[in-house]
C-alpha positions, 0 to 999 in steps of 0.5 A: 520518549522512553518506554517508561515515559509512555507507560506512565501516560497510558492510564490517562490516555486509555481513560480518554473518551471518544466523544465525536466521530466524523467521516468525509470522502476526499476526492482526487484525480490522477494525471491520466486514465489508468487502463486494464489489468489482466482481469479488470477493464479500465480503472479510470483517473479518479481517487476517492479516500474515506477519512475518519476523524476521532475527537476525544473528551480531552480535546485531542483528535486522530485522523486517517483512512477508514470505511467506518459506516454511520451504523458502525460508528454509533456504538463507538461514540462514548467508548474509552480509548482503552476499550478500543486500543491497547499497546503493544498490540494496537486496536482491539476487536471492537476498534478494528474498523478505526485502526488507523485513526486510533494509531494516529490518535494515540501517537498524537496523545503521546506527542510522538511520531507514529513510527517511533511509537511503533519501534523505528526499526526501519529507515525514515526514507521509504522508497516508493514505486509508481504502480500506475503502468497498466495495460494502456496499449491494446489499440497500439502497434509495437512502436506506439506502445513503446512511445506510450510507456516511455511517456508514462515513465517520464510522467512518473519521474516528473512526479518524483518516482524512481521505481515502477511496476508494470501490469502484465498478463495481456494473454489472460483476457485481452490478447491471444496467449503468444501475442500477449506474452510478446507484448508484455515483454516489449512493454517491460523492456520499454519501461526498463529502457526509459527508467534506467538501470538503477530503477527497480522494475516489478511486474504484476500479472493479477493471477493472469498466468499459468505456471508455463506462461509465468516461466515464459514471461521470465525468460522473455524478460531475462535481461530486464533485471526484474525485482519481483513477479507479483501474483503470477497465478493463484497461490498453489504449493506445487506451482509456487515451488516449481516457479521458485525452483525455476528462478533459482535454476536460472540464477535470477534474483527475482522475488515472488510477491503475493497475497493481495487477492483472496489468499488461501488458508495455507498462504503463510505456509508458502511464505514460511517454506520460502516459496513466496518472498514478499507478503502483499495483503492489503494495508488499509483493509487489514490495518496497522495492528494486523500488519505489525504482528504479521511483519514480526512473524514473517521476519523470522522466516526471512519474509518481506513486507510490501502491502497492497495499497492501490486505490488510496492516496492518503493511506501512504502516510500511515503506511510509511510510518509502518515501513519506517518501523520494521526491518523487513520492508521492501517498497511502498506502492503508490502513484501520482495523484492530486487530492485537494484538501490534504495537509501534509506540509512536513512530508517530502519526496526526495530521490524516489523516497517518501521521508517520514516526518518527526511530527506527532501522529502521522503528520496528515490532516485535512483542511478545515474548509474541505472537511466541513464541505465533506460533512455536508456532502455525503459525510456524517458527524456523530457525538456522544 
Protein backbone atom coordinates (compact mmCIF):
# COMPACT_ATOMS: atom_id res chain seq x y z
CA UNK A 1 0.00 0.00 0.00
CA UNK A 2 1.38 3.40 -1.00
CA UNK A 3 1.60 6.44 1.28
CA UNK A 4 -1.17 8.02 -0.79
CA UNK A 5 -3.42 4.99 -0.26
CA UNK A 6 -2.78 5.11 3.49
CA UNK A 7 -3.47 8.84 3.60
CA UNK A 8 -6.76 8.43 1.75
CA UNK A 9 -8.04 5.98 4.38
CA UNK A 10 -6.90 7.75 7.52
CA UNK A 11 -9.94 10.00 7.96
CA UNK A 12 -12.22 6.96 8.12
CA UNK A 13 -9.84 5.16 10.45
CA UNK A 14 -9.51 8.14 12.78
CA UNK A 15 -13.31 8.39 12.94
CA UNK A 16 -13.69 4.84 14.28
CA UNK A 17 -14.68 4.78 17.96
CA UNK A 18 -13.33 2.50 20.65
CA UNK A 19 -16.56 0.98 21.91
CA UNK A 20 -15.11 -1.84 24.02
CA UNK A 21 -11.88 -2.42 25.97
CA UNK A 22 -11.08 -5.84 27.40
CA UNK A 23 -8.14 -6.98 29.48
CA UNK A 24 -6.92 -10.40 30.58
CA UNK A 25 -3.67 -11.87 31.88
CA UNK A 26 -2.00 -14.77 30.06
CA UNK A 27 0.01 -17.14 32.22
CA UNK A 28 2.91 -19.30 31.09
CA UNK A 29 5.91 -21.22 32.32
CA UNK A 30 9.56 -21.40 31.42
CA UNK A 31 11.30 -24.78 31.05
CA UNK A 32 13.33 -24.18 34.22
CA UNK A 33 13.70 -21.94 37.26
CA UNK A 34 15.43 -18.64 36.50
CA UNK A 35 18.01 -17.76 39.14
CA UNK A 36 19.63 -14.62 40.51
CA UNK A 37 21.10 -11.58 38.85
CA UNK A 38 23.69 -9.30 40.47
CA UNK A 39 20.98 -7.47 42.44
CA UNK A 40 17.89 -9.65 42.87
CA UNK A 41 17.29 -13.23 44.09
CA UNK A 42 15.55 -15.96 42.12
CA UNK A 43 13.16 -14.94 39.33
CA UNK A 44 11.34 -18.29 39.20
CA UNK A 45 9.74 -20.10 36.23
CA UNK A 46 6.52 -18.13 35.72
CA UNK A 47 5.48 -15.71 32.96
CA UNK A 48 2.51 -13.33 33.26
CA UNK A 49 1.46 -11.09 30.38
CA UNK A 50 -1.29 -8.45 30.57
CA UNK A 51 -3.20 -8.30 27.26
CA UNK A 52 -5.58 -5.54 26.16
CA UNK A 53 -8.00 -5.85 23.25
CA UNK A 54 -9.63 -2.76 21.72
CA UNK A 55 -12.86 -3.18 19.75
CA UNK A 56 -14.14 -0.47 17.44
CA UNK A 57 -17.54 0.67 16.23
CA UNK A 58 -16.72 -0.70 12.77
CA UNK A 59 -16.06 -4.23 14.06
CA UNK A 60 -12.26 -4.18 14.01
CA UNK A 61 -9.96 -4.94 16.90
CA UNK A 62 -6.37 -4.45 18.04
CA UNK A 63 -4.64 -6.57 20.65
CA UNK A 64 -1.27 -6.48 22.40
CA UNK A 65 0.57 -6.08 25.69
CA UNK A 66 -0.72 -3.37 28.04
CA UNK A 67 -0.98 -2.81 31.80
CA UNK A 68 -4.06 -0.58 31.35
CA UNK A 69 -6.13 -0.56 34.55
CA UNK A 70 -9.92 -0.46 34.64
CA UNK A 71 -9.78 3.11 35.95
CA UNK A 72 -7.50 4.13 33.08
CA UNK A 73 -9.72 2.33 30.54
CA UNK A 74 -12.98 4.05 31.51
CA UNK A 75 -12.23 7.48 29.96
CA UNK A 76 -10.91 5.85 26.76
CA UNK A 77 -14.11 4.03 25.84
CA UNK A 78 -16.07 6.07 23.34
CA UNK A 79 -13.02 8.00 22.15
CA UNK A 80 -12.14 8.01 18.46
CA UNK A 81 -9.01 6.36 17.15
CA UNK A 82 -7.88 9.77 15.94
CA UNK A 83 -7.98 11.19 19.45
CA UNK A 84 -5.63 8.48 20.66
CA UNK A 85 -3.39 7.86 17.65
CA UNK A 86 -2.02 9.91 14.73
CA UNK A 87 0.45 8.95 12.04
CA UNK A 88 3.35 9.27 11.69
CA UNK A 89 4.05 9.83 15.40
CA UNK A 90 1.80 7.09 16.80
CA UNK A 91 -0.11 7.32 20.06
CA UNK A 92 -1.09 10.67 21.52
CA UNK A 93 -0.47 11.36 25.21
CA UNK A 94 -4.01 10.15 25.95
CA UNK A 95 -3.31 6.87 24.15
CA UNK A 96 0.06 6.19 25.73
CA UNK A 97 -1.15 3.33 27.97
CA UNK A 98 -2.51 1.40 24.98
CA UNK A 99 0.29 2.21 22.56
CA UNK A 100 0.89 -1.34 21.36
CA UNK A 101 -2.81 -2.31 20.92
CA UNK A 102 -3.35 0.95 18.98
CA UNK A 103 -0.53 0.18 16.55
CA UNK A 104 -1.95 -3.30 16.00
CA UNK A 105 -5.45 -1.86 15.49
CA UNK A 106 -4.41 0.74 12.92
CA UNK A 107 -2.30 -1.79 10.96
CA UNK A 108 -5.27 -4.17 10.89
CA UNK A 109 -7.59 -1.38 9.75
CA UNK A 110 -5.15 -0.69 6.91
CA UNK A 111 -4.92 -4.44 6.18
CA UNK A 112 -1.13 -4.37 6.32
CA UNK A 113 1.57 -5.88 8.52
CA UNK A 114 2.76 -3.55 11.22
CA UNK A 115 6.38 -3.50 10.06
CA UNK A 116 5.28 -2.13 6.67
CA UNK A 117 3.23 0.59 8.33
CA UNK A 118 6.34 1.47 10.35
CA UNK A 119 8.60 1.70 7.32
CA UNK A 120 10.17 -1.76 6.70
CA UNK A 121 13.78 -0.53 6.78
CA UNK A 122 15.20 -3.59 8.54
CA UNK A 123 15.16 -7.32 7.96
CA UNK A 124 12.12 -9.51 8.58
CA UNK A 125 14.53 -12.09 10.02
CA UNK A 126 15.02 -10.74 13.54
CA UNK A 127 17.81 -12.45 15.51
CA UNK A 128 16.91 -13.49 19.04
CA UNK A 129 19.09 -14.17 22.04
CA UNK A 130 18.28 -16.38 25.01
CA UNK A 131 18.45 -14.09 28.05
CA UNK A 132 17.66 -16.79 30.63
CA UNK A 133 21.22 -17.73 31.66
CA UNK A 134 21.18 -16.37 35.21
CA UNK A 135 23.25 -16.95 38.33
CA UNK A 136 22.10 -20.52 38.96
CA UNK A 137 25.35 -21.98 40.26
CA UNK A 138 26.04 -20.54 43.72
CA UNK A 139 25.90 -23.94 45.42
CA UNK A 140 28.03 -25.70 42.80
CA UNK A 141 31.75 -26.26 42.39
CA UNK A 142 33.48 -25.27 39.15
CA UNK A 143 32.87 -28.58 37.41
CA UNK A 144 29.23 -28.57 38.43
CA UNK A 145 28.83 -25.02 37.13
CA UNK A 146 30.32 -25.97 33.76
CA UNK A 147 27.91 -28.89 33.42
CA UNK A 148 24.94 -26.73 34.42
CA UNK A 149 25.59 -24.00 31.87
CA UNK A 150 26.38 -26.49 29.14
CA UNK A 151 22.91 -27.93 29.79
CA UNK A 152 21.31 -24.46 29.76
CA UNK A 153 22.83 -23.65 26.38
CA UNK A 154 21.71 -27.03 25.07
CA UNK A 155 18.17 -26.24 26.24
CA UNK A 156 18.31 -22.88 24.48
CA UNK A 157 19.42 -24.56 21.26
CA UNK A 158 16.56 -27.06 21.52
CA UNK A 159 14.14 -24.11 21.71
CA UNK A 160 15.66 -22.48 18.62
CA UNK A 161 18.06 -19.93 20.12
CA UNK A 162 21.57 -19.42 18.76
CA UNK A 163 22.78 -16.39 20.76
CA UNK A 164 23.02 -16.08 24.55
CA UNK A 165 23.28 -13.46 27.28
CA UNK A 166 24.88 -14.34 30.60
CA UNK A 167 24.30 -12.73 33.98
CA UNK A 168 27.56 -11.73 35.67
CA UNK A 169 28.32 -9.70 38.78
CA UNK A 170 28.38 -12.49 41.36
CA UNK A 171 30.85 -10.46 43.41
CA UNK A 172 28.39 -7.58 43.80
CA UNK A 173 26.27 -9.46 46.35
CA UNK A 174 26.44 -13.26 46.26
CA UNK A 175 30.19 -13.97 46.44
CA UNK A 176 33.37 -12.20 47.51
CA UNK A 177 34.76 -9.98 44.76
CA UNK A 178 37.69 -12.06 43.46
CA UNK A 179 35.97 -15.47 43.58
CA UNK A 180 32.91 -13.85 42.00
CA UNK A 181 34.96 -12.47 39.12
CA UNK A 182 36.63 -15.82 38.55
CA UNK A 183 33.30 -17.65 38.56
CA UNK A 184 31.80 -15.08 36.16
CA UNK A 185 34.66 -15.76 33.75
CA UNK A 186 34.37 -19.53 34.13
CA UNK A 187 30.67 -19.36 33.25
CA UNK A 188 31.24 -17.11 30.24
CA UNK A 189 33.90 -19.49 28.95
CA UNK A 190 31.60 -22.49 29.51
CA UNK A 191 28.77 -20.83 27.58
CA UNK A 192 31.09 -19.82 24.74
CA UNK A 193 32.36 -23.38 24.45
CA UNK A 194 28.85 -24.83 24.50
CA UNK A 195 27.35 -22.25 22.10
CA UNK A 196 30.15 -22.36 19.53
CA UNK A 197 32.15 -19.72 17.70
CA UNK A 198 29.24 -18.45 15.58
CA UNK A 199 27.11 -17.46 18.58
CA UNK A 200 26.91 -13.88 19.80
CA UNK A 201 27.67 -13.91 23.52
CA UNK A 202 26.66 -10.98 25.72
CA UNK A 203 27.19 -10.36 29.44
CA UNK A 204 24.93 -8.38 31.78
CA UNK A 205 26.10 -7.16 35.20
CA UNK A 206 22.87 -5.37 36.22
CA UNK A 207 25.11 -2.53 37.43
CA UNK A 208 26.94 -4.93 39.74
CA UNK A 209 30.46 -3.82 38.77
CA UNK A 210 32.73 -0.92 39.49
CA UNK A 211 34.86 0.41 36.66
CA UNK A 212 37.78 -1.67 37.94
CA UNK A 213 35.84 -4.93 38.18
CA UNK A 214 34.23 -4.29 34.79
CA UNK A 215 37.66 -3.95 33.22
CA UNK A 216 38.86 -7.03 35.07
CA UNK A 217 35.85 -8.99 33.77
CA UNK A 218 36.73 -8.00 30.21
CA UNK A 219 40.34 -9.08 30.75
CA UNK A 220 39.31 -12.46 32.16
CA UNK A 221 36.94 -12.99 29.21
CA UNK A 222 39.24 -11.57 26.54
CA UNK A 223 39.26 -14.83 24.56
CA UNK A 224 35.45 -15.17 24.54
CA UNK A 225 34.67 -12.55 21.85
CA UNK A 226 32.00 -10.74 23.87
CA UNK A 227 29.46 -8.97 21.68
CA UNK A 228 28.34 -6.50 24.31
CA UNK A 229 28.72 -5.69 28.00
CA UNK A 230 25.34 -4.66 29.41
CA UNK A 231 24.86 -2.42 32.45
CA UNK A 232 28.40 -2.75 33.82
CA UNK A 233 27.72 0.01 36.39
CA UNK A 234 25.40 2.98 36.86
CA UNK A 235 25.86 5.35 33.92
CA UNK A 236 28.49 8.00 34.61
CA UNK A 237 30.28 10.09 32.01
CA UNK A 238 33.79 9.67 33.43
CA UNK A 239 33.39 5.94 34.06
CA UNK A 240 31.71 5.18 30.73
CA UNK A 241 34.37 7.13 28.88
CA UNK A 242 37.12 5.25 30.71
CA UNK A 243 35.51 1.88 29.95
CA UNK A 244 35.14 2.60 26.23
CA UNK A 245 38.72 3.84 26.03
CA UNK A 246 39.89 0.66 27.80
CA UNK A 247 37.99 -1.47 25.26
CA UNK A 248 39.42 0.47 22.32
CA UNK A 249 42.97 0.36 23.70
CA UNK A 250 42.74 -3.43 23.79
CA UNK A 251 41.35 -3.60 20.22
CA UNK A 252 38.22 -5.43 21.37
CA UNK A 253 34.98 -5.12 19.42
CA UNK A 254 32.77 -5.35 22.52
CA UNK A 255 29.89 -2.87 22.58
CA UNK A 256 28.57 -1.16 25.72
CA UNK A 257 24.80 -1.55 26.20
CA UNK A 258 22.75 0.34 28.78
CA UNK A 259 19.55 2.21 29.61
CA UNK A 260 17.29 -0.50 31.03
CA UNK A 261 17.27 0.52 34.70
CA UNK A 262 16.74 4.13 35.86
CA UNK A 263 18.78 5.87 33.14
CA UNK A 264 19.98 9.32 34.26
CA UNK A 265 18.82 12.57 32.60
CA UNK A 266 22.09 12.80 30.67
CA UNK A 267 21.89 9.23 29.31
CA UNK A 268 21.43 10.21 25.67
CA UNK A 269 24.37 12.61 25.87
CA UNK A 270 26.53 9.52 26.51
CA UNK A 271 25.03 7.80 23.45
CA UNK A 272 25.54 10.87 21.27
CA UNK A 273 29.17 11.13 22.41
CA UNK A 274 29.90 7.45 21.75
CA UNK A 275 30.38 6.20 25.32
CA UNK A 276 27.30 3.95 25.13
CA UNK A 277 26.69 2.03 21.91
CA UNK A 278 23.40 0.17 22.40
CA UNK A 279 20.25 1.73 23.89
CA UNK A 280 18.13 -0.64 26.00
CA UNK A 281 15.22 1.25 27.52
CA UNK A 282 12.23 -0.99 28.18
CA UNK A 283 10.08 -1.68 25.12
CA UNK A 284 6.64 -2.41 26.52
CA UNK A 285 6.82 0.22 29.27
CA UNK A 286 7.78 3.08 26.92
CA UNK A 287 5.97 1.83 23.84
CA UNK A 288 6.50 1.60 20.13
CA UNK A 289 5.77 5.28 19.49
CA UNK A 290 8.57 6.33 21.89
CA UNK A 291 10.97 3.76 20.47
CA UNK A 292 10.27 4.73 16.88
CA UNK A 293 11.26 8.33 17.57
CA UNK A 294 14.23 7.30 19.70
CA UNK A 295 15.59 4.89 17.07
CA UNK A 296 15.55 7.67 14.49
CA UNK A 297 17.36 10.06 16.83
CA UNK A 298 20.17 7.73 17.84
CA UNK A 299 20.64 6.42 14.29
CA UNK A 300 22.07 9.81 13.41
CA UNK A 301 24.68 9.37 16.14
CA UNK A 302 25.59 5.81 15.16
CA UNK A 303 23.63 4.41 18.11
CA UNK A 304 22.00 0.97 18.10
CA UNK A 305 18.68 -0.39 19.45
CA UNK A 306 18.18 -3.49 21.62
CA UNK A 307 15.24 -2.73 23.94
CA UNK A 308 14.89 -4.49 27.27
CA UNK A 309 12.02 -7.01 27.27
CA UNK A 310 12.56 -9.43 30.14
CA UNK A 311 9.41 -10.72 31.85
CA UNK A 312 7.11 -10.72 28.83
CA UNK A 313 6.56 -13.42 26.25
CA UNK A 314 3.96 -11.87 23.92
CA UNK A 315 5.82 -8.57 23.61
CA UNK A 316 8.10 -10.22 21.05
CA UNK A 317 5.44 -9.93 18.35
CA UNK A 318 5.12 -6.12 18.28
CA UNK A 319 8.81 -5.85 19.14
CA UNK A 320 9.90 -7.90 16.12
CA UNK A 321 7.83 -5.68 13.82
CA UNK A 322 9.66 -2.68 15.26
CA UNK A 323 12.99 -4.45 14.70
CA UNK A 324 12.07 -5.08 11.05
CA UNK A 325 11.23 -1.41 10.57
CA UNK A 326 14.50 0.25 11.61
CA UNK A 327 18.01 0.10 10.20
CA UNK A 328 19.90 0.22 13.53
CA UNK A 329 18.46 -2.78 15.35
CA UNK A 330 20.69 -5.35 17.08
CA UNK A 331 19.12 -8.39 18.79
CA UNK A 332 15.76 -9.16 20.40
CA UNK A 333 15.85 -10.26 24.03
CA UNK A 334 13.72 -13.37 24.65
CA UNK A 335 13.76 -16.72 26.44
CA UNK A 336 12.06 -20.09 26.10
CA UNK A 337 8.56 -20.33 27.56
CA UNK A 338 5.18 -21.88 26.88
CA UNK A 339 2.12 -19.60 27.10
CA UNK A 340 -1.18 -21.43 26.41
CA UNK A 341 -3.76 -19.59 24.37
CA UNK A 342 -1.44 -17.65 22.08
CA UNK A 343 -2.33 -17.62 18.39
CA UNK A 344 0.86 -17.03 16.40
CA UNK A 345 0.54 -19.55 13.57
CA UNK A 346 2.12 -17.27 10.98
CA UNK A 347 5.30 -16.79 13.03
CA UNK A 348 8.28 -19.10 12.67
CA UNK A 349 11.67 -19.38 14.31
CA UNK A 350 14.40 -20.24 11.84
CA UNK A 351 18.13 -20.51 12.50
CA UNK A 352 17.90 -18.36 15.62
CA UNK A 353 15.68 -15.71 14.00
CA UNK A 354 12.04 -14.80 14.46
CA UNK A 355 10.60 -14.28 10.97
CA UNK A 356 8.05 -11.46 10.88
CA UNK A 357 4.91 -12.49 8.95
CA UNK A 358 3.06 -10.50 6.30
CA UNK A 359 -0.32 -10.87 8.02
CA UNK A 360 -2.21 -7.70 9.02
CA UNK A 361 -1.28 -6.11 12.33
CA UNK A 362 1.23 -7.94 14.50
CA UNK A 363 0.05 -11.46 13.64
CA UNK A 364 -0.76 -12.18 17.30
CA UNK A 365 -4.08 -13.03 18.95
CA UNK A 366 -5.55 -15.08 21.79
CA UNK A 367 -7.76 -18.14 21.53
CA UNK A 368 -11.41 -17.17 22.19
CA UNK A 369 -11.86 -19.73 24.97
CA UNK A 370 -8.72 -18.60 26.77
CA UNK A 371 -9.71 -14.94 26.42
CA UNK A 372 -13.20 -15.64 27.80
CA UNK A 373 -11.71 -17.50 30.77
CA UNK A 374 -9.32 -14.62 31.39
CA UNK A 375 -12.19 -12.14 31.53
CA UNK A 376 -13.82 -14.23 34.23
CA UNK A 377 -10.64 -14.60 36.31
CA UNK A 378 -9.13 -11.20 37.05
CA UNK A 379 -9.97 -9.55 33.75
CA UNK A 380 -12.42 -6.84 32.77
CA UNK A 381 -14.62 -5.70 29.91
CA UNK A 382 -15.85 -2.13 29.61
CA UNK A 383 -18.17 -0.92 26.84
CA UNK A 384 -19.47 2.43 25.64
